[in-house]
C-alpha positions as CSV (number, residue, x, y, z in Angstrom):
1,M,11.8,-50.4,-25.5
2,A,10.2,-53.3,-23.6
3,L,12.6,-55.8,-22.1
4,I,11.2,-58.7,-24.1
5,D,12.1,-56.7,-27.3
6,E,15.6,-56.0,-25.9
7,L,16.1,-59.7,-25.3
8,S,15.0,-60.4,-28.9
9,D,17.4,-57.8,-30.3
10,A,20.2,-59.3,-28.2
11,L,19.3,-62.8,-29.5
12,K,19.5,-61.5,-33.1
13,E,22.9,-59.9,-32.4
14,A,24.2,-63.0,-30.8
15,M,23.1,-65.1,-33.7
16,K,24.8,-62.8,-36.2
17,A,28.0,-62.9,-34.1
18,K,27.7,-66.7,-33.5
19,D,28.1,-66.1,-29.8
20,K,26.9,-69.4,-28.4
21,P,27.2,-68.5,-24.7
22,K,24.9,-65.5,-25.1
23,L,22.6,-67.4,-27.4
24,D,22.3,-70.2,-24.7
25,A,21.6,-67.7,-21.9
26,I,19.0,-65.7,-23.9
27,R,17.2,-68.8,-25.2
28,Q,17.0,-70.2,-21.7
29,V,15.5,-67.0,-20.3
30,Q,13.0,-66.8,-23.2
31,T,11.9,-70.4,-22.5
32,E,11.4,-69.5,-18.8
33,I,9.4,-66.4,-19.9
34,A,7.2,-68.5,-22.2
35,K,6.5,-70.9,-19.4
36,K,5.6,-68.1,-17.0
37,K,3.4,-66.4,-19.6
38,S,1.4,-69.6,-20.1
39,E,1.1,-70.3,-16.4
40,K,-0.2,-66.8,-15.6
41,G,-2.0,-66.3,-18.9
42,E,-0.6,-62.8,-19.3
43,E,1.7,-60.8,-21.6
44,A,5.4,-60.5,-21.2
45,T,5.5,-57.3,-19.2
46,D,8.8,-55.8,-18.0
47,E,7.9,-56.9,-14.5
48,L,7.4,-60.5,-15.6
49,V,10.6,-60.5,-17.6
50,L,12.6,-59.0,-14.7
51,G,11.1,-61.5,-12.4
52,V,12.1,-64.4,-14.6
53,I,15.6,-63.1,-15.1
54,S,16.1,-62.4,-11.4
55,S,14.8,-65.9,-10.5
56,Y,17.0,-67.5,-13.1
57,V,20.1,-65.6,-11.9
58,K,19.4,-66.6,-8.3
59,K,19.0,-70.2,-9.3
60,M,22.2,-70.2,-11.3
61,T,24.2,-68.4,-8.5
62,K,23.4,-71.4,-6.3
63,A,24.4,-73.8,-9.1
64,V,27.8,-72.0,-9.5
65,E,28.5,-72.7,-5.9
66,E,27.6,-76.3,-6.3
67,Y,29.8,-76.7,-9.3
68,K,32.7,-74.9,-7.6
69,S,32.4,-77.3,-4.7
70,L,33.2,-80.2,-7.1
71,G,36.7,-78.8,-7.7
72,D,38.3,-79.2,-11.1
73,R,35.5,-81.3,-12.4
74,G,33.0,-78.5,-12.0
75,T,35.1,-75.6,-13.1
76,E,34.1,-75.5,-16.7
77,M,30.4,-75.6,-15.9
78,A,30.8,-73.1,-13.1
79,D,32.5,-70.7,-15.6
80,K,29.8,-71.2,-18.2
81,I,27.0,-70.4,-15.7
82,Q,28.9,-67.5,-14.2
83,F,29.1,-66.0,-17.7
84,E,25.3,-66.4,-18.0
85,I,24.8,-64.7,-14.6
86,D,27.0,-61.8,-15.5
87,F,25.4,-61.3,-19.0
88,L,21.8,-61.5,-17.8
89,S,22.5,-59.3,-14.8
90,G,22.8,-56.4,-17.2
91,W,19.0,-56.4,-17.5
92,L,18.4,-56.4,-13.7
93,P,18.2,-53.3,-11.6
94,E,21.4,-52.5,-9.7
95,Q,21.6,-54.3,-6.4
96,L,22.1,-52.2,-3.3
97,S,25.3,-52.6,-1.3
98,E,25.1,-54.4,2.0
99,E,25.7,-51.1,3.8
100,E,22.7,-49.5,2.0
101,V,20.6,-52.5,3.0
102,V,21.7,-52.3,6.6
103,A,20.7,-48.6,6.6
104,I,17.2,-49.4,5.3
105,I,16.9,-52.2,7.9
106,D,17.9,-49.8,10.7
107,A,15.4,-47.2,9.5
108,V,12.6,-49.9,9.5
109,L,13.6,-51.2,12.9
110,S,13.5,-47.7,14.4
111,E,10.1,-47.1,12.8
112,M,8.7,-50.3,14.2
113,G,10.2,-49.9,17.7
114,N,10.7,-52.9,19.9
115,V,10.7,-56.1,17.7
116,D,11.5,-59.8,18.1
117,M,12.0,-62.8,15.9
118,S,8.3,-63.5,15.7
119,Q,7.9,-60.3,13.6
120,M,10.7,-61.2,11.2
121,G,8.4,-61.7,8.2
122,K,6.7,-58.3,8.9
123,I,10.1,-56.6,9.1
124,I,11.4,-58.2,5.9
125,G,8.3,-57.2,4.1
126,A,8.7,-53.6,5.3
127,V,12.3,-53.5,4.2
128,M,11.6,-55.0,0.8
129,A,8.9,-52.4,0.2
130,K,11.4,-49.5,0.8
131,A,13.6,-50.1,-2.3
132,D,14.0,-51.9,-5.6
133,G,17.1,-54.0,-6.1
134,L,17.0,-55.8,-2.8
135,D,17.9,-59.5,-2.6
136,G,15.5,-61.2,-0.2
137,S,18.0,-63.7,1.0
138,V,20.5,-60.9,1.9
139,V,17.7,-58.9,3.7
140,S,16.6,-62.0,5.6
141,K,20.2,-62.7,6.7
142,L,20.8,-59.1,7.8
143,V,17.5,-58.8,9.6
144,R,18.1,-62.0,11.5
145,E,21.5,-60.7,12.6
146,K,20.0,-57.4,13.7
147,I,17.2,-58.8,15.8
148,S,18.8,-61.9,17.3
């Protein structure tokens, strides 16, 4: 089943269950998907849907940190957003552990030989091509640590 159909089914289930947090999360993602479809003029492929969900989860992860930094005033909103992240992450491929990412980086660095900071983009690109489920910000941080 296509991811867009899975989202629609989940929306229907959430409506029947009157589950407002799930409804809000799914509707937000569907809105983002519709925007992306109109921008690119293409169908809602699994790749597009995964890209939208991934982007939304990353954006909301940053928002959670900002709300948490507000202390008690931001706790309720941080909890709401964290629920959305956890719920929507069920559609995303499983992320690799930091140890697994380090192993991939080490393999790429050994293949490339002697490297320096000026080649960081090339290294990150090679690492990202090695596996699905990689978070670019984590890869960037780990590559920077390895080559500095």
